[in-house]
SENUDO-622221 format. One line per 4 residues: their letters; for each residue x, y, z of C-alpha. Coordinates in nm, 4 decimals. Layout:
SENUDO-622221
A> X/Y/Z | ...;
This chain:
SENUDO-622221
XXXX> 6.1432/-9.4062/-9.9063 | 6.4178/-9.5952/-9.9903 | 6.3081/-9.8690/-10.2506 | 6.1075/-9.5635/-10.4107;
XXXX> 6.4368/-9.4634/-10.4591 | 6.5654/-9.7449/-10.6186 | 6.2996/-9.8035/-10.8407 | 6.3505/-9.4205/-11.0010;
XXXX> 6.7192/-9.4525/-11.0443 | 6.6597/-9.8013/-11.2689 | 6.4149/-9.6547/-11.4671 | 6.6277/-9.3278/-11.5656;
XXXX> 6.9187/-9.6349/-11.6544 | 6.6797/-9.8302/-11.8679 | 6.5253/-9.5856/-12.0884 | 6.3735/-9.2367/-12.1296;
XXXX> 6.1401/-9.1177/-11.7954 | 5.8120/-9.1005/-11.9540 | 5.5787/-8.8364/-11.7680 | 5.1894/-8.8780/-11.8122;
XXXX> 5.0681/-8.5271/-11.9712 | 4.7273/-8.3552/-12.0755 | 4.6684/-8.1917/-12.4367 | 4.5926/-7.8719/-12.4654;
XXXX> 4.2844/-7.8976/-12.6503 | 4.0753/-8.0464/-12.3236 | 3.9112/-8.3752/-12.2826 | 3.9227/-8.4979/-12.6797;
XXXX> 4.3383/-8.5646/-12.6065 | 4.5098/-8.8654/-12.5284 | 4.4670/-9.0423/-12.2117 | 4.7160/-9.0266/-11.9253;
XXXX> 4.9620/-9.2988/-11.9208 | 5.1565/-9.4437/-11.6223 | 5.5282/-9.4362/-11.5943 | 5.6679/-9.6871/-11.6809;
XXXX> 5.9915/-9.8947/-11.6437 | 6.2799/-10.0986/-11.8312 | 6.0541/-10.3387/-12.0684 | 5.7368/-10.0910/-12.0043;
XXXX> 5.7020/-10.2197/-11.6182 | 5.5531/-9.9864/-11.4314 | 5.7672/-9.8619/-11.1643 | 5.7428/-9.9473/-10.8096;
XXXX> 5.5311/-9.6954/-10.5782 | 5.6773/-9.6069/-10.3103 | 5.5781/-9.7896/-9.9320 | 5.3907/-9.6925/-9.6760;
XXXX> 5.5842/-9.5225/-9.4047 | 5.4093/-9.6640/-9.0821 | 5.7108/-9.8994/-8.9109 | 5.6752/-10.2521/-8.9377;
XXXX> 5.8073/-10.3261/-8.5631 | 5.5536/-10.3322/-8.2596 | 5.5911/-10.3260/-7.8787 | 5.3936/-10.5500/-7.6456;
XXXX> 5.4771/-10.4268/-7.2990 | 5.3408/-10.7196/-6.9761 | 5.1489/-10.6042/-6.7722 | 4.8760/-10.3586/-6.9970;
XXXX> 4.8696/-10.0456/-6.9759 | 4.6729/-9.8868/-6.6215 | 4.6975/-10.2272/-6.4291 | 4.7115/-10.2276/-6.0851;
XXXX> 4.7975/-10.5567/-5.7804 | 5.0613/-10.6569/-5.9966 | 5.2889/-10.9116/-5.8557 | 5.6931/-10.7608/-5.8184;
XXXX> 5.8455/-11.1281/-5.9444 | 5.7998/-11.2673/-6.2995 | 5.5336/-11.0381/-6.4591 | 5.7385/-10.7527/-6.6248;
XXXX> 5.7758/-10.8218/-7.0020 | 5.8984/-10.6252/-7.2841 | 5.8668/-10.7948/-7.6261 | 5.9179/-10.6705/-7.9836;
XXXX> 5.7962/-10.8235/-8.3362 | 5.8837/-10.6619/-8.6896 | 6.1928/-10.5222/-8.5239 | 6.4106/-10.5086/-8.2392;
XXXX> 6.4315/-10.3245/-7.9596 | 6.6488/-10.0515/-7.9212 | 6.5441/-9.8694/-7.5870 | 6.3821/-10.0032/-7.2663;
XXXX> 6.3426/-9.7703/-6.9543 | 6.1059/-9.8711/-6.6480 | 6.1190/-9.6256/-6.3777 | 5.9270/-9.5986/-6.0368;
XXXX> 5.8002/-9.2780/-5.8588 | 6.1650/-9.1588/-5.7587 | 6.2626/-9.1719/-6.1023 | 6.5239/-9.4655/-6.0941;
XXXX> 6.5425/-9.6637/-6.3543 | 6.4894/-10.0450/-6.3036 | 6.8200/-10.2525/-6.4566 | 6.6952/-10.4937/-6.7152;
XXXX> 6.8554/-10.6342/-7.0394 | 6.7567/-10.7083/-7.3986 | 6.8018/-11.0439/-7.4892 | 7.1276/-11.0811/-7.7836;
XXXX> 6.7983/-11.1060/-8.0348 | 6.6517/-10.7748/-7.9642 | 6.2933/-10.9143/-7.8950 | 6.2466/-10.8872/-7.5872;
XXXX> 6.3646/-10.7446/-7.1938 | 6.3251/-10.8209/-6.8365 | 6.4026/-10.6872/-6.5023 | 6.7032/-10.8516/-6.3325;
XXXX> 6.5043/-10.9087/-6.0749 | 6.2095/-10.8315/-5.8690 | 6.0305/-10.4791/-5.8880 | 5.9106/-10.3335/-5.5709;
XXXX> 5.5913/-10.4079/-5.3287 | 5.3028/-10.0783/-5.3654 | 5.5115/-9.9042/-5.6546 | 5.4479/-9.7545/-5.9743;
XXXX> 5.6168/-9.7657/-6.2676 | 5.6274/-9.5909/-6.6214 | 5.7197/-9.7918/-6.9094 | 5.8937/-9.6116/-7.1736;
XXXX> 6.0130/-9.8484/-7.4961 | 6.1572/-9.8102/-7.8521 | 6.1909/-10.0855/-8.1586 | 6.3469/-10.0211/-8.5006;
XXXX> 6.2535/-10.1934/-8.7845 | 6.4217/-10.2864/-9.0955 | 6.3811/-9.9656/-9.2479 | 6.4865/-9.7724/-8.9661;
XXXX> 6.1296/-9.6890/-8.8641 | 6.1238/-9.6474/-8.5098 | 5.7685/-9.7219/-8.2681 | 5.6901/-9.5998/-7.9666;
XXXX> 5.5120/-9.7211/-7.6588 | 5.4664/-9.6248/-7.3210 | 5.2585/-9.7550/-7.0705 | 5.2285/-9.7727/-6.6728;
XXXX> 5.0727/-9.9712/-6.3879 | 5.0882/-10.0028/-6.0445 | 5.2656/-10.3669/-5.8275 | 5.0515/-10.4931/-5.5610;
XXXX> 5.0648/-10.4141/-5.1142 | 5.1091/-10.7685/-4.9422 | 4.8309/-10.8348/-4.6988 | 5.0982/-11.0723/-4.5415;
XXXX> 5.4448/-11.0888/-4.4278 | 5.6644/-11.3607/-4.2715 | 5.9560/-11.1927/-4.0796 | 6.3614/-11.3202/-4.0917;
XXXX> 6.6231/-11.2685/-3.9090 | 6.9947/-11.3007/-3.9013 | 7.3171/-11.3850/-3.6650 | 7.5382/-11.0712/-3.7949;
XXXX> 7.5535/-10.7043/-3.6547 | 7.6292/-10.4209/-3.8361 | 7.9941/-10.2883/-3.8455 | 8.1206/-10.5902/-3.6817;
XXXX> 8.4018/-10.7767/-3.7211 | 8.4111/-11.1961/-3.7003 | 8.6514/-11.4830/-3.7253 | 8.7756/-11.6456/-4.0909;
XXXX> 8.4724/-11.9308/-4.0247 | 8.2047/-11.6598/-3.9501 | 7.8703/-11.7909/-4.1518 | 7.5920/-11.5715/-4.2178;
XXXX> 7.2730/-11.7698/-4.1097 | 6.8926/-11.6562/-4.2734 | 6.6211/-11.8050/-4.0581 | 6.2175/-11.6922/-4.1477;
XXXX> 5.9441/-11.6973/-3.8948 | 5.7185/-11.9469/-4.1331 | 5.8586/-12.2058/-4.4289 | 5.9699/-12.0877/-4.7486;
XXXX> 5.8197/-12.2211/-5.0747 | 5.9777/-11.9980/-5.3255 | 6.4065/-12.0222/-5.2547 | 6.5170/-11.9480/-5.5802;
XXXX> 6.3196/-11.6331/-5.5078 | 6.4738/-11.5542/-5.1396 | 6.8393/-11.6231/-5.2937 | 6.7800/-11.3897/-5.5354;
XXXX> 6.6891/-11.1236/-5.2954 | 6.9957/-11.1782/-5.0784 | 7.3683/-11.0424/-5.2671 | 7.7018/-11.0422/-5.0960;
XXXX> 7.9018/-10.7855/-5.1907 | 8.2809/-10.8412/-5.1154 | 8.6177/-10.6212/-5.1239 | 8.8247/-10.8668/-5.2980;
XXXX> 8.5700/-11.0814/-5.4864 | 8.5570/-11.3743/-5.2720 | 8.1919/-11.5740/-5.4047 | 7.9298/-11.6828/-5.1231;
XXXX> 7.7151/-11.9402/-5.2275 | 7.3718/-12.0765/-5.0130 | 7.3135/-12.4071/-4.8584 | 6.9432/-12.4509/-4.7661;
XXXX> 6.8353/-12.6371/-4.4209 | 6.4870/-12.7203/-4.4787 | 6.2034/-12.4500/-4.5663 | 6.3369/-12.1670/-4.2916;
XXXX> 6.7064/-12.1851/-4.2849 | 6.9172/-12.0627/-4.5489 | 7.3074/-12.0665/-4.4778 | 7.5774/-11.8581/-4.6431;
XXXX> 7.9498/-11.9226/-4.6996 | 8.2451/-11.9026/-4.9096 | 8.4457/-12.1888/-5.0799 | 8.7176/-12.1550/-4.8267;
XXXX> 8.7200/-11.9443/-4.4989 | 8.7586/-11.6136/-4.5647 | 9.0763/-11.4204/-4.5841 | 9.1528/-11.1647/-4.3408;
XXXX> 9.0434/-10.8134/-4.3589 | 8.7660/-10.9178/-4.6367 | 8.4904/-10.6507/-4.6126 | 8.1086/-10.7684/-4.7074;
XXXX> 7.8293/-10.6204/-4.6955 | 7.4929/-10.8038/-4.7255 | 7.2291/-10.6639/-4.9381 | 6.9148/-10.7794/-4.8210;
XXXX> 6.6056/-10.7472/-5.0528 | 6.3153/-10.9432/-4.9352 | 5.9969/-10.7176/-4.8738 | 5.9043/-10.7444/-5.2148;
XXXX> 6.0436/-11.1442/-5.2588 | 5.7190/-11.3320/-5.2484 | 5.8469/-11.5929/-4.9411 | 5.5107/-11.8573/-4.9991;
XXXX> 5.1974/-11.7924/-5.1324 | 5.0582/-11.4480/-5.0891 | 5.2987/-11.3978/-4.7889 | 5.6296/-11.1556/-4.8516;
XXXX> 5.9161/-11.0927/-4.6942 | 5.9693/-10.7984/-4.4529 | 6.3407/-10.7461/-4.4853 | 6.4564/-10.4418/-4.6661;
XXXX> 6.8020/-10.3538/-4.5257 | 7.2215/-10.3238/-4.6062 | 7.4308/-10.5243/-4.3264 | 7.8048/-10.4266/-4.3188;
XXXX> 8.0943/-10.6587/-4.1533 | 8.4477/-10.7338/-4.1736 | 8.6394/-11.0121/-4.1467 | 8.9349/-11.0043/-3.8810;
XXXX> 9.2931/-11.2099/-3.8107 | 9.2616/-11.5867/-3.8728 | 9.2742/-11.7829/-3.5754 | 9.1697/-12.1542/-3.5705;
XXXX> 9.2173/-12.4362/-3.3387 | 9.2655/-12.8014/-3.3680 | 9.1226/-12.9982/-3.0429 | 9.2950/-13.3403/-2.9951;
XXXX> 9.0969/-13.5208/-2.7719 | 9.3725/-13.7946/-2.7955 | 9.6479/-13.5639/-2.6805 | 9.4127/-13.3493/-2.4497;
XXXX> 9.5873/-13.0314/-2.6102 | 9.4587/-12.7727/-2.8149 | 9.6848/-12.5941/-3.0433 | 9.5701/-12.2151/-3.1800;
XXXX> 9.6862/-12.1127/-3.5046 | 9.7013/-11.7163/-3.5742 | 9.7675/-11.6097/-3.8958 | 9.9607/-11.9094/-3.9674;
XXXX> 10.1772/-11.9408/-3.6693 | 10.1179/-12.0964/-3.3854 | 10.0619/-11.9145/-3.1066 | 9.9191/-12.1303/-2.7624;
XXXX> 9.8846/-12.5216/-2.6786 | 9.5984/-12.5175/-2.4284 | 9.5189/-12.8553/-2.1688 | 9.1231/-12.9280/-2.2469;
XXXX> 8.8970/-13.2242/-2.0931 | 8.6505/-13.3473/-2.3573 | 8.3599/-13.5757/-2.3448 | 8.3521/-13.8889/-2.1408;
XXXX> 8.2486/-14.2376/-2.3033 | 7.8943/-14.1848/-2.4152 | 7.8755/-13.8107/-2.3908 | 8.2010/-13.8118/-2.6612;
XXXX> 8.2500/-13.4357/-2.7846 | 8.1311/-13.3652/-3.1895 | 8.4198/-13.4524/-3.4055 | 8.4495/-13.1833/-3.7141;
XXXX> 8.4478/-12.8447/-3.7779 | 8.3105/-12.5814/-3.5635 | 8.2545/-12.2197/-3.5522 | 8.2002/-12.0123/-3.2178;
XXXX> 7.8742/-11.8662/-3.2746 | 7.8046/-11.6630/-2.9511 | 8.0219/-11.5741/-2.6417 | 7.8728/-11.5209/-2.2728;
XXXX> 8.1477/-11.4398/-1.9867 | 7.9526/-11.6341/-1.7818 | 7.6065/-11.8859/-1.8515 | 7.4011/-12.1529/-1.6515;
XXXX> 7.4542/-12.5145/-1.8123 | 7.2578/-12.8017/-1.7203 | 7.1575/-13.1282/-1.8393 | 6.7844/-13.1116/-1.8589;
XXXX> 6.6963/-13.1920/-2.2106 | 7.0440/-13.4050/-2.2604 | 7.0018/-13.7196/-2.3915 | 7.1611/-14.0036/-2.2004;
XXXX> 7.1874/-13.8534/-1.8762 | 7.1926/-14.1468/-1.6087 | 7.1052/-14.1175/-1.2101 | 7.3396/-13.9031/-1.0291;
XXXX> 7.5333/-13.7551/-1.3192 | 7.2889/-13.4914/-1.3672 | 7.4347/-13.1432/-1.3671 | 7.2905/-12.7723/-1.3091;
XXXX> 7.5817/-12.4915/-1.3299 | 7.4700/-12.1285/-1.3310 | 7.8170/-12.0022/-1.2896 | 8.0431/-12.1310/-1.6093;
XXXX> 8.2764/-11.8710/-1.6833 | 8.4237/-11.8002/-2.0799 | 8.1488/-12.0068/-2.2210 | 8.1997/-11.9865/-2.6181;
XXXX> 7.8903/-12.1639/-2.8106 | 7.9901/-12.4079/-3.0669 | 7.6422/-12.5473/-3.1802 | 7.3085/-12.4887/-3.1368;
XXXX> 7.2971/-12.8363/-2.9150 | 7.5163/-12.7434/-2.6784 | 7.9274/-12.7618/-2.7337 | 8.0664/-12.5101/-2.5668;
XXXX> 8.4510/-12.4541/-2.5263 | 8.4446/-12.3458/-2.1594 | 8.5836/-12.2480/-1.8130 | 8.6153/-12.5616/-1.5809;
XXXX> 8.7073/-12.5247/-1.1996 | 8.5373/-12.8756/-1.0789 | 8.7257/-13.1215/-1.2475 | 9.1250/-12.9710/-1.2347;
XXXX> 9.2674/-13.3077/-1.2406 | 9.0954/-13.4184/-1.5698 | 9.2117/-13.1479/-1.7649 | 9.4585/-13.2293/-2.0063;
XXXX> 9.4724/-13.5673/-1.8798 | 9.1473/-13.7568/-1.9054 | 8.8116/-13.7028/-2.0638 | 8.5334/-13.6255/-1.7602;
XXXX> 8.2944/-13.3248/-1.9719 | 7.9317/-13.3777/-2.1395 | 8.0266/-13.2821/-2.4131 | 8.2144/-12.9286/-2.3850;
XXXX> 8.5927/-12.8808/-2.4084 | 8.7031/-12.7523/-2.0879 | 8.9766/-12.5119/-2.0098 | 9.1415/-12.4412/-1.6801;
XXXX> 8.9860/-12.1201/-1.5041 | 8.8495/-12.0387/-1.1156 | 8.5333/-12.0549/-1.0636 | 8.3920/-11.7118/-1.1795;
XXXX> 8.6665/-11.7079/-1.4321 | 8.9963/-11.4768/-1.4340 | 9.1528/-11.3343/-1.7256 | 9.4712/-11.4684/-1.6496;
XXXX> 9.4029/-11.8216/-1.6587 | 9.3785/-12.0555/-1.9763 | 9.0295/-12.0514/-2.0714 | 9.0791/-11.6481/-1.9666;
XXXX> 9.3391/-11.5971/-2.2255 | 9.1637/-11.7936/-2.4950 | 8.8322/-11.6239/-2.4399 | 9.0005/-11.3012/-2.4355;
XXXX> 9.1443/-11.3416/-2.7757 | 8.8524/-11.5163/-2.9630 | 8.5756/-11.3559/-3.1609 | 8.2073/-11.5022/-3.3220;
XXXX> 8.3153/-11.6379/-3.6009 | 8.6418/-11.8306/-3.4667 | 8.7451/-12.1745/-3.5927 | 8.7181/-12.4520/-3.3537;
XXXX> 8.8107/-12.7984/-3.5107 | 8.7739/-13.1319/-3.3249 | 8.9644/-13.4348/-3.4272 | 9.0247/-13.7524/-3.2639;
XXXX> 8.6934/-13.8094/-3.0830 | 8.5133/-14.1248/-3.0758 | 8.1738/-13.8969/-3.1401 | 8.0431/-13.8952/-3.4618;
XXXX> 8.1078/-13.5721/-3.7127 | 7.9077/-13.2785/-3.6134 | 7.5690/-13.2333/-3.8623 | 7.6225/-12.9177/-4.1144;
XXXX> 7.2978/-12.7990/-3.9262 | 7.4278/-12.7959/-3.5863 | 7.5362/-12.4226/-3.5561 | 7.7636/-12.2716/-3.7845;
XXXX> 7.9269/-12.6185/-3.8896 | 7.7907/-12.5609/-4.2402 | 8.2490/-12.6110/-4.3423 | 8.1984/-12.9966/-4.2632;
XXXX> 7.9841/-12.9755/-4.6319 | 8.1901/-13.0537/-4.9523 | 8.1754/-12.7535/-5.1567 | 8.0393/-12.9462/-5.4582;
XX> 7.7302/-13.0165/-5.1808 | 7.6954/-12.6814/-5.0643;
């Protein structure tokens, strides 16, 4: 309509606007003549009012069994998208973004499985005319799922070295989709990044140790994630935890002393014994991943055990596990002469204790002041650096490689 208005204005300015008429006498009069513009040209006809913009929605209207990821897309031609709204059965809108050029829209993440969606989209052409399209579709219901489990408990408090480790019961093929399905929300804005150890384990940590009192929420949204071909996750939940005070212990094997620093201040020095030759303790940063008041320790499965060197202790007190391979900080009552003087263990860090453990011993006090997530760093051992995959030892991997 705008172009029609423009042509009338030009005609009026260029000369007399001639209107077509017929003679009063009937058929014998002069024939009707078209209106003319400047220089005898024919005035432009008004353009059609049909919008030039078209909108295309994938998947097609009425589609079923749609995959929840990578299938929903809205595009425009002959105009720009102005509104895209996708809602599930509960009326909640699916988050998504229109590209800068206004030609396409996609959701921010995966849709839900076993869900029905409605799509309403509008595009506007250069003349302001609007095209509106509506459609609906349903997503698939998975026939196979795989379990996943982590190492955090809802509403628990952990030390500043805590690493969240997520493990799957079957190998993961779509790592990127898993990473999108695990979102960390932190009270101080701390960024958390993933690192994969093989196809079934992914660990999450910040660049440096957590700041004390940080509140963390882990949003797991894996039920709509295709873990492997045709297999979906089974974990949709939020887990909340708090980072407690900072407690970092450095165990110097050369001096047989542990220095305990809490909130930046040295609060204790503890004598210990470490791994003897052939069973040298790991060097590097380790994290307490489990705590047991009493546990059993056996040489079964320990490589390098010689005849006469076997052990099987069913009452080891104040046990704080540092690695999956079996390194602990624990109470020791059977080698008192070595504690603080020499290395006599099979790789663990032994602290003075009674046989069944006492809260008043060095081991009892250390245990009572510790929590899962506390940091224990071993230095000056003859052993190699602990592998990042061994327990929660990912702090030994540089951030650039994480």
